[in-house]
C-alpha positions as CSV (number, residue, x, y, z in Angstrom):
1,M,-0.1,0.0,0.0
2,S,1.4,3.5,-0.7
3,V,0.6,6.2,1.1
4,L,1.2,10.1,0.3
5,L,-1.4,12.2,1.9
6,K,-0.2,15.8,2.3
7,N,-2.2,16.8,5.4
8,F,-0.4,13.5,7.5
9,P,-2.8,11.6,8.8
10,D,-3.7,10.8,12.2
11,C,-2.4,7.7,13.0
12,A,-4.0,7.8,16.6
13,S,-6.9,6.2,14.7
14,W,-5.5,3.4,13.3
15,T,-5.9,0.0,14.9
16,S,-5.0,-2.5,12.3
17,T,-2.0,-4.6,12.1
18,E,-1.3,-3.5,8.3
19,K,1.8,-1.3,7.8
20,A,1.7,1.8,5.4
21,H,4.6,2.8,2.7
22,Y,5.9,6.2,2.9
23,I,7.9,8.3,0.5
24,D,7.1,11.7,2.5
25,I,9.5,11.8,5.1
26,D,7.8,14.2,7.0
27,Q,4.3,11.9,7.4
28,Q,6.1,9.0,8.4
29,A,7.8,10.8,11.1
30,A,4.4,12.2,12.3
31,C,3.5,8.9,12.9
32,L,4.5,8.0,16.3
33,I,2.0,9.3,18.2
34,G,2.6,12.5,20.3
35,F,6.2,11.9,20.4
36,D,6.7,15.1,18.1
37,Q,9.3,13.6,15.8
38,E,11.4,15.5,13.7
39,Y,13.4,13.4,10.8
40,L,16.1,14.8,8.2
41,Q,17.5,12.6,5.4
42,L,21.5,13.0,5.1
43,S,22.1,10.5,2.7
44,R,21.6,10.6,-0.8
45,G,18.4,9.0,-2.8
46,R,14.7,8.7,-2.9
47,Y,13.4,8.2,0.2
48,N,11.2,5.1,1.1
49,G,10.1,3.7,4.6
50,W,7.3,2.1,6.2
51,F,5.4,2.1,9.4
52,K,3.2,0.2,11.4
53,T,0.7,1.2,14.3
54,V,-0.6,-1.2,16.9
55,L,-2.7,0.3,19.6
56,L,-3.5,-2.4,22.5
57,G,-6.6,-0.9,23.9
58,S,-6.0,2.3,25.8
59,E,-2.5,1.5,27.8
60,I,-0.4,0.2,25.5
61,G,1.0,0.8,21.8
62,L,3.3,-1.2,19.3
63,F,4.9,1.0,16.6
64,F,7.3,-0.6,14.2
65,E,9.5,1.5,11.5
66,S,12.1,0.9,8.7
67,F,13.4,3.1,6.5
68,D,16.2,3.2,3.5
69,Q,18.4,6.7,4.4
70,V,20.4,7.9,6.7
71,L,18.2,9.9,9.5
72,D,19.0,12.6,11.8
73,Q,15.9,12.2,14.1
74,W,14.7,13.3,17.5
75,G,11.7,14.0,19.4
76,A,10.3,13.5,22.9
77,C,8.2,11.1,24.7
78,P,4.6,12.2,25.6
79,K,4.4,13.5,28.9
80,D,1.4,10.8,29.4
81,Q,3.3,8.2,28.6
82,H,6.8,5.8,29.3
83,G,8.4,4.7,26.5
84,F,10.8,1.6,25.5
85,I,13.2,2.1,22.1
86,F,14.9,-1.3,20.8
87,L,15.8,-2.6,17.4
88,M,14.3,-5.1,15.2
89,E,16.3,-8.5,14.2
90,G,18.4,-7.7,11.2
91,S,18.8,-4.1,11.9
92,P,22.3,-2.0,11.7
93,D,23.4,-0.2,14.9
94,I,22.7,3.3,15.5
95,L,23.5,6.2,17.7
96,L,20.8,6.8,20.2
97,N,21.5,9.9,22.5
98,G,25.1,9.8,21.5
99,N,25.7,6.2,22.5
100,P,26.2,3.6,20.3
101,F,22.8,1.3,20.5
102,D,22.7,-2.2,19.0
103,P,19.9,-5.2,18.9
104,D,20.9,-6.3,21.9
105,C,19.9,-2.6,24.2
106,I,17.0,-1.1,25.3
107,M,16.4,2.8,25.8
108,Y,13.9,3.7,28.4
109,T,12.2,7.0,27.9
110,A,10.4,8.9,30.9
111,P,7.5,11.1,30.2
112,G,8.9,14.3,28.6
113,S,12.2,13.2,28.1
114,G,13.8,13.9,24.8
115,F,15.9,11.4,22.5
116,D,18.2,11.8,19.4
117,C,19.0,9.2,16.8
118,N,21.5,9.1,14.2
119,S,20.2,5.8,12.2
120,G,21.2,4.4,8.7
121,P,19.6,2.1,5.7
122,G,17.8,-0.9,7.2
123,T,17.4,0.7,10.4
124,K,14.0,-1.5,11.8
125,F,13.2,0.3,15.0
126,G,10.6,-0.8,17.7
127,V,9.1,1.2,20.1
128,I,6.3,0.9,22.9
129,S,4.5,3.1,24.7
130,V,3.0,2.4,28.2
131,S,0.1,5.0,29.9
132,T,1.8,6.8,32.6
133,E,-1.3,5.7,35.1
134,A,-0.6,2.0,34.1
135,F,2.8,2.5,34.5
136,E,3.0,3.8,37.6
137,L,0.1,1.7,39.0
138,F,2.0,-1.4,38.2
139,L,5.6,0.3,39.5
140,A,3.9,1.2,43.1
141,A,2.4,-2.4,43.4
142,S,5.8,-4.0,42.4
143,Q,7.5,-1.5,45.2
144,Q,5.2,-1.9,47.9
145,N,7.1,-3.3,50.4
146,E,10.6,-1.5,49.4
147,N,11.6,2.3,49.4
148,W,11.4,3.2,46.1
149,D,11.7,7.2,45.0
150,N,10.6,7.3,41.4
151,T,11.8,10.9,41.2
152,L,15.4,9.4,41.6
153,M,15.1,7.7,38.0
154,P,17.2,9.2,35.1
155,P,15.3,10.5,32.2
156,S,16.5,7.8,30.3
157,Q,17.9,4.6,30.9
158,L,20.1,2.3,28.6
159,I,19.5,-1.1,29.1
160,R,22.2,-3.4,27.4
161,S,21.1,-7.2,27.8
162,A,21.1,-9.4,24.2
163,I,18.6,-11.6,26.8
164,R,16.0,-9.1,27.9
165,A,16.3,-7.4,24.3
166,Q,15.5,-10.4,22.8
167,T,12.7,-11.4,25.2
168,L,11.0,-8.1,24.3
169,R,10.9,-8.7,20.6
170,Q,9.5,-12.1,21.6
171,M,6.6,-10.2,23.4
172,T,6.0,-8.0,20.8
173,R,5.9,-10.3,18.3
174,Q,2.9,-12.0,20.3
175,G,1.2,-8.9,20.9
176,L,0.9,-8.8,16.5
177,Q,-0.7,-12.2,16.8
178,L,-2.9,-11.1,19.3
179,A,-4.1,-8.1,18.2
180,D,-5.0,-9.8,14.4
181,E,-6.6,-12.3,16.3
182,A,-8.2,-9.7,18.0
183,S,-10.0,-8.1,14.7
184,T,-11.8,-11.8,13.9
185,P,-15.4,-12.5,14.8
186,S,-14.0,-14.2,18.0
187,P,-11.7,-12.0,19.6
188,A,-9.5,-13.8,22.1
189,E,-10.1,-10.3,24.6
190,G,-9.0,-12.2,27.8
191,A,-5.8,-13.6,26.2
192,L,-4.9,-9.8,25.0
193,A,-5.7,-8.6,28.4
194,G,-3.3,-10.7,30.0
195,F,-0.7,-9.9,27.2
196,E,-1.0,-6.5,28.6
197,T,-0.6,-6.9,32.1
198,S,2.4,-9.5,31.4
199,L,3.9,-6.7,29.1
200,I,3.8,-4.1,30.9
201,S,5.1,-6.1,34.2
202,L,7.9,-7.1,31.9
203,L,8.6,-3.6,30.9
204,I,9.1,-2.3,34.3
205,S,11.1,-5.2,35.5
206,F,13.9,-3.6,33.1
207,V,14.0,-0.2,34.4
208,L,14.1,-1.6,38.2
209,S,17.3,-3.8,36.7
210,A,18.9,-1.2,35.2
211,K,18.9,1.6,37.3
212,D,22.4,1.3,38.6
213,S,24.8,4.3,37.8
214,G,26.7,2.6,35.2
215,S,24.6,3.1,32.3
216,F,23.5,6.3,32.9
217,E,27.4,7.4,33.5
218,N,28.1,6.3,30.1
219,R,25.1,8.4,28.3
220,R,26.0,11.4,30.1
221,Q,29.6,11.2,28.9
222,A,28.3,10.7,25.4
223,S,26.5,13.3,25.5
224,I,29.2,15.3,26.7
225,R,31.3,14.4,23.8
226,N,29.1,15.4,21.1
227,R,27.6,18.4,23.0
228,A,29.5,20.9,20.2
229,A,27.0,19.0,17.7
230,F,23.9,18.9,19.4
231,Q,24.1,22.9,20.1
232,A,25.0,23.6,16.7
233,R,22.1,21.8,15.3
234,A,19.8,23.3,17.9
235,F,20.9,26.9,17.2
236,V,20.5,26.0,13.1
237,H,17.3,25.0,13.8
238,E,15.8,27.7,16.1
239,M,17.6,30.1,13.5
240,G,16.6,28.8,10.3
241,A,19.2,26.8,8.0
242,T,18.8,29.9,5.5
243,N,20.3,32.5,8.3
244,V,23.2,30.3,9.8
245,S,26.4,29.9,8.7
246,V,29.2,27.7,9.7
247,V,31.4,30.7,11.0
248,D,27.8,31.8,13.0
249,L,28.3,28.5,14.3
250,V,31.9,28.9,15.2
251,H,30.9,32.1,17.1
252,Y,27.9,31.2,18.7
253,L,29.7,28.6,20.5
254,G,32.9,29.8,21.1
255,T,34.8,26.7,19.4
256,S,37.2,26.3,16.8
257,R,36.3,25.3,13.3
258,R,38.3,22.3,13.4
259,K,36.7,21.2,16.2
260,L,33.3,21.9,15.2
261,E,33.9,20.0,11.7
262,Y,35.1,17.2,14.2
263,D,32.2,16.9,16.5
264,F,29.6,17.0,13.7
265,R,31.2,14.5,11.6
266,N,31.5,12.4,14.6
267,H,27.6,12.1,15.4
268,F,25.8,13.1,12.0
269,G,28.4,11.3,9.4
270,I,28.6,15.3,7.6
271,G,30.2,18.5,7.9
272,P,28.4,21.4,9.3
273,A,28.3,23.2,6.2
274,E,26.3,20.3,4.5
275,Y,23.8,19.5,7.4
276,I,23.2,23.5,6.6
277,R,22.4,22.8,3.2
278,V,21.0,19.3,3.6
279,I,17.9,21.4,5.8
280,K,17.3,23.6,3.3
281,L,16.6,20.9,0.6
282,N,14.8,18.7,3.0
283,E,12.7,22.1,4.0
284,F,12.0,22.9,0.7
285,R,10.7,18.8,-0.2
286,S,8.5,19.4,2.7
287,A,7.1,22.5,1.1
288,L,6.8,20.9,-2.3
289,L,4.8,18.2,-0.8
290,H,2.5,20.2,1.4
291,E,-1.0,20.8,-0.1
292,S,-0.7,24.5,1.0
293,N,1.7,25.3,-1.4
294,H,-0.3,23.2,-4.5
295,D,-0.9,26.5,-6.3
296,R,2.4,27.9,-5.9
297,S,5.2,27.9,-8.5
298,I,8.5,26.0,-7.4
299,G,10.4,29.6,-7.9
300,D,7.5,31.3,-5.2
301,I,8.5,28.7,-2.6
302,A,11.9,28.6,-3.3
303,A,12.0,32.3,-2.6
304,G,9.9,31.9,0.6
305,L,12.6,30.1,2.3
306,G,15.4,32.6,1.3
307,I,16.4,30.0,-1.9
308,W,17.1,32.1,-4.7
309,H,19.5,30.2,-7.1
310,L,17.1,27.8,-8.6
311,S,19.5,26.1,-11.1
312,R,21.9,25.6,-8.3
313,L,18.8,24.2,-6.1
314,A,18.0,21.7,-9.0
315,Q,21.2,20.6,-9.0
316,Y,21.7,20.1,-5.1
317,Y,18.3,18.7,-5.0
318,Q,18.1,15.9,-7.3
319,I,21.7,14.7,-6.0
320,Q,20.5,14.5,-2.7
321,F,16.6,13.0,-3.4
322,G,17.4,11.6,-7.0
323,E,14.7,13.7,-8.3
324,L,13.9,16.9,-9.8
325,P,11.5,19.4,-7.8
326,S,9.0,19.0,-10.9
327,Q,9.0,15.5,-10.3
328,T,8.6,15.6,-6.6
329,R,5.6,18.1,-7.3
330,C,3.9,15.3,-9.2
331,L,3.8,12.7,-6.4
């Protein structure tokens, strides 16, 4: 199934386990309900991805996605949910919150906490969201005889355990099967409710087992190493890519151009100048696809983004996305 709806779909209404395919990167980013994700395509070529949403009642959401490009991704866990990020079998390693992240890892994200990914082609994400009410109810029950202070938990915890990660993948596959069965004339409601209870209990056991300081310290140190790259990226997005140069970034950060170049390539795989250009191209592509610009010319859309050299724009655009702007408008 090919999907290209220019007013992004309300994925919260989806209850099917059927996955949808996307050529619009912004539309796919919007499908992780409430996480306010943003995607930036760093590699070159036409984008192709898929996303699957499975809502298990009102307490648990299962989300799966993959894509064929290098992406810079960031977002935040909804304030009324606890989140768990993991990789499916066969996925390449990624960088998550500045740390190496592979299929033997699980990342717990507390309500409202942000996350940052740098992911390559073929990455296969799994995300589980659990309502705060259900999660904390189970947490309180499991800790009723212990002196446990939930406020001492860090905003995210890296859980590195091949056994736990494999168990979580097996559980999610079971959840997908039960969701499929629930859509039949004789839904297995009792089995689905039992699965929800088992899954929440399993996730809480993961969090409690990983509350040691070692995992949190590793995450913090990685963030310090890449601080210049993160700060530079935030500044570019705040000011707008058309208004920022590499010189501006160097002055803003009070660092050397050489160090900025090193930090950027270490985290994003490209230099800051190319990153700024890629942002402009991604913004231009999003504008071309949005229905509000349907009656505007390509030159008018580009001018609205502060881009004036149309021949150069077309050249860079074709290199980045594998097609001309006029071809994108025909999608």
